[in-house]
N, C-alpha and C positions, 0 to 999 in steps of 0.2 A: 266089815261094813264101813268103818271110819275112812279108810283109804279110798274105797270105792265111791263113797258119797262125795268126798271133796274133789276127787279126780274127775268125776262125772260132771260136776256143776261148777266148782270153783272154791276158793279158799275162805270166802267170807259169806256170812248170812246176815240178813237184815230182818228184824221183826218190828213192825210198826204196831203200837198198842201192846207193849211188852211188859208193863209194870207188874201185872198180876194175872191170875187165872190162866186162860188159854194162851195168852201171849207169853207168859213166863214158861208155860209148858213147852211151847214151840222153841223158845230159847234154850231150854234144857235139852230138848231132843236134838237140836242142831249142834250144841256143844258136845254132846255125847258122840256125835258123828265126826267130831274133830274140826268143825268150822269155827273160825273166829267170828265175833259178833258185833254188830252195831244195833243197840237197843234204843228204841224211840218211843216216847210217851210224854204226857204232860208233866207228870210228877217225878222230880229228880231223885227223891229219897228212896222210893222202892226200886227204882232202876239201879241206883248205886248199890243197894243191898243185894239185889239179884246178881249184878255183875261181879261183886266180890265172891259170892258163893260159887259162881260158875268158873271163875278163874282158879279158885282153890280146888274145886272138885275135878275139873277136866283139864286144867293147864292151858287154856286157850286165852287169846287176847280178847278183851271185851271193852268196847267203847259205849258210852251212853250219851244220848242227846235228848234233853228235856225241852220239847216244843209242842205247840198245839197244832195238830194237823188240820184243824178247821180253818186255820189262818194261812193265807198265801205265804207269809214269811216263814211259817213253820215248815211247809213243804219245800221251800227254797233252801232252808238250812239243812234239811235232810238230804236233799239232792247234792248240795255242796260237800256234805260229809262223806259221800260215796264216790266222789270223783277219782280218788287215788286208790280205791279198793277194787280188788278182783271179786266183784260181787257175784256169788254163785246162786244163792237162793234168797229171794225177797218175798216176805210174807206181809200182806196188808190185813192186819187183824183189828185195826182201830174201827170203832163203831159208836154210834150214838142212837139211843132207842127210847124216846119219850113214850110213856104209856098213858093211854086214855083215848076217849073219842076224839076224832080229828078236830072237831069244832071247839073242843075244850083245850087244845094244845096251843100255847102261845106261838105267835108267828115266828118269833126269834128261834124257838126250839125246832120248828119245821125247817127253817133255813139252815140250822146247824145239821140236821139230818142230811140235807143235800150237800152241805160243805164237806162233812166227814165221810159219809157213806157213798156219795156219788162222785162229786168232784175230786175227792181225795184219792180213791183207787184209780180213777182215770188219769190223773196227773202222775200218780205213782208209776203205773206201767208205762206211760208215755215217756217219762223221764229215764227209767231204768232199763227198759228193753233195748234201746239202741246199742249200748255197750255189750250186752249179752249176745245180740245178733252179730256184732262185729267179732266177738270172740268165738262165736258158734257154739256156745254152751251156756246153760243157766236155767233157772226155773222161777216162775212167778206164781205165787199162791194168793188167791183172793178168798177171804173167809166170807161165805154167804150163809144161808139159813134155810131150814125147811119152811120157815114162815114165808119165804119169798117164792114158793112154788104155787101159791094161790093167795087170794085176798085173806088178810088176817086182821080182823077187827080189833081195835084198841091198840094195835101196833101197825096201823095201816101204812104210814109213811116209811117206817123201818122196813116192813115187808117189801114194799115197792122198791126201796133202795137196794135190798138184797137181791131182788129179781134182776135189777140192773147189773149187779156184780156177776151174777151167774151167766147171764147172756153175754156180757163183755168178755169174761174168761173163755167161754166156749168159742166165740168168734176169734179171739186172739190165739187160742190153741191151734186152730187151723192155719191162721196166717203165719205163725212163727215156727211151726214144726219143721218146715223145710230148712230153717236156720239152726236146727237142733236146740231150740229153746222151748221148754215145756211150760204150759200154762194150765192151771188147775183151779176150779172153783170147788171149795169144800162146803157142802150144804149141811151144816150141823143142826141137830135138834138141841134139846135142852142139855146144858153142860153145868156140872157142879163147879161154879165159880163164885166169888164174893158178890158179883153183880146179880147173878141169878138168885142167890140166897136172900139178897136184899129186896128183890122185886116180887118174889113169890110168897103168897100168904097161905099156902096149902101144902099138902104132901108133895113129894117129888113127882115130876111128870113121867109118864111111861117112856121108856127108852133113854132116860137121862144117862149120860156118860161122864166119867172123870175127864178132866181137861187133858191129862197125859194120854189117855186112850185116843181122844180126838186128834191130838197132835201126831201121834204115832201112825194112826190109820191114814191121816192126810198125807204125811210125808211118804208113806209106803205106796200111795196111789199116784205119785208123780210119774208121768210117763205112760200111764195106763188109760188115758182118755181125758176128756175135758172136765168131768164132774165126778165127785165122790160124795157119798152120803155115809158118814161114819155110823156104825152100829146096825146090826141086822134088823132089829125091830124098827128102826127109823127108815131103813130101806123098804121094808114091807109097808109101813104106813104111807110113805111117799107114793108107792105103786098103787095102793088102794085109793088114796085121795086123788091121784092124778089120772088113773086109768079106769077104775071101776065105778066111782061115784059121780053123779051129776055135780056140776060145778057148785051149785047153790048148796048142796049137802056138804061138800068139802069146806066151803067157807063157814058154814054153820058149825062144823066140828072144830075148826080153828077158833071160832068165837068162844066155844065152850072151854077150850084149853087156855085162852088168854083172859078169861073173865076175872080170875083172881089175881092177876098181876097188878102190882101197885106202883 
């Protein structure tokens, strides 16, 4: 598996939003496949700790870059750091998700949603895809969410931004496939991460998955189409909400699932 993955895509992987949770799980899964890594997030200490563990466990080269991807300077620094790398797999896992009724969310927080969740992945793929196209191999993964498949009260702007990620990835999947570059949107449900544990005030959501499971199922889906929904129960839920129920019922069900988020 190690040789196949690195030969298919390239020697290096990039994970944006890598400091903990799902991002760390993606980094571990790529290192297990033999890819060298560039890990990007705002906090340097957890990045350095993760990098040391991956070097020791898998014997790969790991570089860290502590920047804020909501800022243009952060994106520029990330792009500069990839110029000399044979980047094979690039994963945009960074996200910002303020919780609460839209009219109660500060305007600065709403702008940050746009900066991190919309402008960020758009700049990410626009900057990194040309080199992959020139080499005629590579993969781009945008982390989306089941919340983005319909309106999701109390996380309305986050859900809308994830819808953008999904549709962007689907369009790019078709545009870049002739150049042998794969693009994938991973529409995950609830994931056991420190962020979820801090936001939820009730028992675990149905269909919740460990971060490692989401990372493995996402990487396994590269090349199989433009969208993956990790977890059987989540796939069933997406089908029911999207195909069987009236839209207003689907939105109401999402409202009940986000009611307890803090």
